[in-house]
KEDOTI-506006 format. One record per atom (N, C-alpha, C, O): atom name; residue in one letter; x, y, z. Coordinates in steps of 0.001 Angstrom, whole numbers. Each point is the difference from the previous one (the first is absolute). Example, Ala and Ser with C-alpha at 12.3 -4.5 7.8 and 13.67 -1.06 7.14 Angstrom:
2
 torfi voza       u       v       w
     N    a   13190   -5690    7800
    CA    a    -890    1190       0
     C    a     900    1200       0
     O    a    1036     -19     665
     N    s   -1386    1069   -1385
    CA    s     820    1190      60
     C    s    -770    1090     730
     O    s     509    1108     169
% end
This chain:
78
 torfi voza       u       v       w
     N    m     483   -1082    -186
    CA    m    -671    1203    -467
     C    m    1293     923     372
     O    m    1065    -290     545
     N    s   -1814    2073   -1286
    CA    s    1175    1136     -93
     C    s   -1430     823     105
     O    s   -1210    -216     -77
     N    i    1881    1001     242
    CA    i    -610    1776    -836
     C    i     591     810   -1385
     O    i    1059     227    -584
     N    e   -2111     -35     517
    CA    e    1183    -396   -1630
     C    e    -717    1812    -605
     O    e   -1141     461      27
     N    e    1942    -115    -320
    CA    e   -1398    1347    -628
     C    e     -16     340   -1790
     O    e     843     704    -556
     N    l   -1581   -1137     115
    CA    l    -763    -202   -1277
     C    l      -2    1315    -238
     O    l     488     998     530
     N    h   -1267   -1280   -1611
    CA    h    -629    1748   -1648
     C    h    -916     327    1423
     O    h     141     992     715
     N    s    -936   -1909    -552
    CA    s   -1512     501    1407
     C    s     671     280     857
     O    s    -181     995     702
     N    g    1077   -1785    -572
    CA    g    -308    1292    1942
     C    g     950   -1693    1078
     O    g     589    -881    -627
     N    t    -655     876    1499
    CA    t     420   -1231     595
     C    t    -630    -649    1148
     O    t    -692     343     959
     N    a    1526   -2101   -1734
    CA    a    -603    -430    -462
     C    a      83   -1557    1161
     O    a     925    -696    -418
     N    v   -1379     249    1258
    CA    v      44   -1688    -146
     C    v     278   -1154    -669
     O    v    -933    -689    -413
     N    r    2545     232     165
    CA    r     155    -659   -1015
     C    r     264   -1471    1070
     O    r     545     176    1089
     N    v   -1081   -1905   -1618
    CA    v     -67    -630    1004
     C    v     447   -1453   -1035
     O    v   -1060    -149    -608
     N    r    1769    -683     220
    CA    r    1282    -687    -354
     C    r    -202   -1388    1004
     O    r     185    -173    1204
     N    k    -703    -808   -2415
    CA    k    -312   -1408     717
     C    k    -222   -1008    -410
     O    k   -1188    -301     114
     N    l    1771    -387    -548
    CA    l    1186    -951    -516
     C    l   -2268   -2106     980
     O    l    -402    -511    1045
     N    t     130     497   -2443
    CA    t    -530    -964    1319
     C    t    -439   -1641    -964
     O    t    -765    -176    -949
     N    p    1797    -952    1856
    CA    p    -166   -1191    -780
     C    p   -1586    -219    -633
     O    p   -1146     290     345
     N    q    1903   -1076   -1637
    CA    q    -682    -799    -454
     C    q      71   -1487    -617
     O    q    1033    -352    -570
     N    g   -2341    -682     707
    CA    g     555    -380    -426
     C    g   -1651    -946    -549
     O    g   -1191    -144     278
     N    g    2137    -220   -1100
    CA    g   -1657    -532   -1328
     C    g     -86   -2082     682
     O    g   -1053    -202     605
     N    d    1631    -588    -660
    CA    d       4   -1403     125
     C    d     925     -61    1487
     O    d     360     933     717
     N    e    -179   -2146    -596
    CA    e     684    -629    1115
     C    e    2029     340    -253
     O    e    1005     160     692
     N    t   -1537    -229   -2594
    CA    t    1627    -365    -257
     C    t    1115    1398     562
     O    t    -611     967    -454
     N    p    1629    -506    1036
    CA    p     449    1376     741
     C    p     728     709   -1362
     O    p      17    1225    -111
     N    e     639   -2198   -1008
    CA    e     -84     836    -991
     C    e    -350     590    -567
     O    e     714     747    -669
     N    r   -1857    -746     620
    CA    r   -2090    1010    -721
     C    r     496    1183     812
     O    r     234    1067    -568
     N    w     -39   -1239    2079
    CA    w     -14    1243    1420
     C    w     715    1091   -1061
     O    w     943    -170    -772
     N    h   -2100    1845    1147
    CA    h     900    1167    -300
     C    h    -205     834     660
     O    h   -1102      97     541
     N    n    1566     333    -447
    CA    n    -356    1539    1025
     C    n    -295     796    -769
     O    n     421     100   -1152
     N    s   -1647     970    2025
    CA    s   -1153     736   -1218
     C    s     945    1361     401
     O    s     670      80    1029
     N    l    -742     683   -1791
    CA    l     624    2139     798
     C    l   -1063     619     -61
     O    l    -738     115    -978
     N    s     627     264    1905
    CA    s   -1722    1038     -69
     C    s     687    1681     599
     O    s     711    -149     994
     N    v    -824    1370   -1386
    CA    v     372     345    -161
     C    v   -1383    1378     574
     O    v    -545     696    -856
     N    e     294    -587    1964
    CA    e   -1138    2078     416
     C    e     542    1006    -509
     O    e    1090     203    -536
     N    y   -1948     391     757
    CA    y     612    1595     321
     C    y   -1547     823     417
     O    y    -593     849    -665
     N    h     327   -1270    1608
    CA    h    -775     691     642
     C    h     219    1928    -369
     O    h    1140     421    -196
     N    i   -1883     171     169
    CA    i    -232    1574    -510
     C    i    -874     263     690
     O    i   -1024    -682      39
     N    p    1296    2182     972
    CA    p   -1584     996     131
     C    p    -174     730    -778
     O    p     838     775    -463
     N    v   -2410    -918      44
    CA    v    -403     854    -946
     C    v    -348    1950     228
     O    v    -880     602     615
     N    p    1611    -314   -1133
    CA    p    -144    1415      72
     C    p    -976     506     176
     O    p    -922    -212    -787
     N    g     677    1461    2377
    CA    g   -2023     215    -337
     C    g    -566    -843     810
     O    g   -1115     334     401
     N    a    1724   -1764     127
    CA    a   -1051   -1040     411
     C    a     624    -908    1083
     O    a    1159    -415      20
     N    l   -2045     207     789
    CA    l     411   -1008    1108
     C    l    -486   -1834    -233
     O    l    -683    -898     494
     N    a    1661    1230   -1671
    CA    a    -365   -1599    -792
     C    a    2006     -62    -820
     O    a     709     949    -334
     N    f    -369   -2700     274
    CA    f    1170      23    -829
     C    f    -558    -950   -1035
     O    f   -1087    -526    -242
     N    m    2268     536    -246
    CA    m    -554    -425   -1672
     C    m    1262   -1625     451
     O    m    1212     -73     202
     N    l   -1889    -543    -211
    CA    l    1489   -1426    -586
     C    l     314    -320   -1408
     O    l    -845    -488    -751
     N    l    2362     827     298
    CA    l    -330    -998    -686
     C    l    1033   -1871    -186
     O    l     763    -773     580
     N    t    -977     837    -925
    CA    t     315   -2134     535
     C    t     375    -617   -1654
     O    t    -746    -172    -965
     N    f    1961     -17    1107
    CA    f     451    -913   -1367
     C    f     393   -1000     420
     O    f     132     -61    1222
     N    s     291   -1389   -2225
    CA    s     536    -747     400
     C    s     471    -661   -1208
     O    s    -141     542   -1096
     N    t     995   -2301    1302
    CA    t     773    -116    -965
     C    t    -189   -1691     355
     O    t    -152     -29    1221
     N    p     111   -1000   -1607
    CA    p     674   -1529     493
     C    p     888      49    -557
     O    p     679   -1018     129
     N    l     -55    2134   -1088
    CA    l    1759    -162    -564
     C    l    1108     -40     521
     O    l     894     523    -664
     N    e    -558   -1051    1828
    CA    e    1138     377     990
     C    e    1064    -600    -272
     O    e     580    -559     931
     N    p       7     494   -2329
    CA    p    1363     774    -570
     C    p     522     616    -116
     O    p    1195     129     267
     N    i   -2510    1023   -1099
    CA    i     -47    1535    -488
     C    i    -696    1055    1249
     O    i      45    1230     -49
     N    a    -502   -1811     839
    CA    a    -929     620    1772
     C    a    1166    1557     -93
     O    a    -671    1027      97
     N    d    1578    -866    -193
    CA    d     379    1123     635
     C    d      27     432   -1553
     O    d    1096     561     -15
     N    a   -1537    -467   -1167
    CA    a     564     742   -1155
     C    a   -2160     280    -242
     O    a    -718     840    -542
     N    m     511   -2164    1350
    CA    m   -1909     423     111
     C    m    -128    1179     937
     O    m    -535     945    -579
     N    a     842    -695    1812
    CA    a     210     584     639
     C    a     298    1352    -276
     O    a    -577     942     542
     N    e    1887    -797   -1767
    CA    e     853    1811    -578
     C    e   -1840     957    -523
     O    e    -667    1014     208
     N    l     699   -2566   -1115
    CA    l   -1592     482    -621
     C    l    -954     439    1349
     O    l     -77    1166     385
     N    f    -599   -2250     230
    CA    f    -642     596     625
     C    f    -315    1745     827
     O    f    -835     864     268
     N    d    1994   -1207    -203
    CA    d    1014    1828     807
     C    d    -621     681    -655
     O    d   -1044     525     387
     N    a    1754    -310   -2021
    CA    a    -473     930   -2038
     C    a   -1491    -158     654
     O    a    -116     586    1077
     N    i    -807   -1136   -1450
    CA    i   -1035     642     163
     C    i    -917     295    1062
     O    i    -740     799    -575
     N    a     435    -876    1372
    CA    a      17     769    1865
     C    a     655     853      80
     O    a    -358     897     763
     N    n    1401    -776   -1367
    CA    n     736    1818     436
     C    n    -686     173   -1890
     O    n     380    1017    -581
     N    s    -920   -1581     117
    CA    s   -1065    1171   -1269
     C    s    -959      44     211
     O    s    -817    -459    -797
     N    l     408    1071    2057
    CA    l   -1422    -104     796
     C    l     166    1933     461
     O    l     796     521     781
     N    t   -2036     214   -1748
    CA    t     291    1558    1147
     C    t   -1824    -350      11
     O    t    -743    -969    -159
     N    w     645    2371     438
    CA    w   -1172      51    1195
     C    w    -358    1406   -1047
     O    w     778     952     -52
     N    t   -2080   -1005    -757
    CA    t    -162    1974    -427
     C    t   -1463    -255     566
     O    t    -551   -1033     381
     N    e      84    2473    -474
    CA    e   -1004     379     644
     C    e   -1005     158   -1160
     O    e   -1151     372     227
% end
């Protein structure tokens, strides 16, 4: 968990790996990456939740960079 400064403002970022197993064969187990952004909505007592996930553990870091870029592209307009 970290505090990030996005174009839309300050956000809480949560990155986690969750074990996934399709069957009892350990060779088929993998981790799924999820990245969440909790972003306060300006002028409201509400938060927007952006959630991204990928089952592609070998490229999880690259996917997290993509998720960060998408979250950072968010802007508010009046």
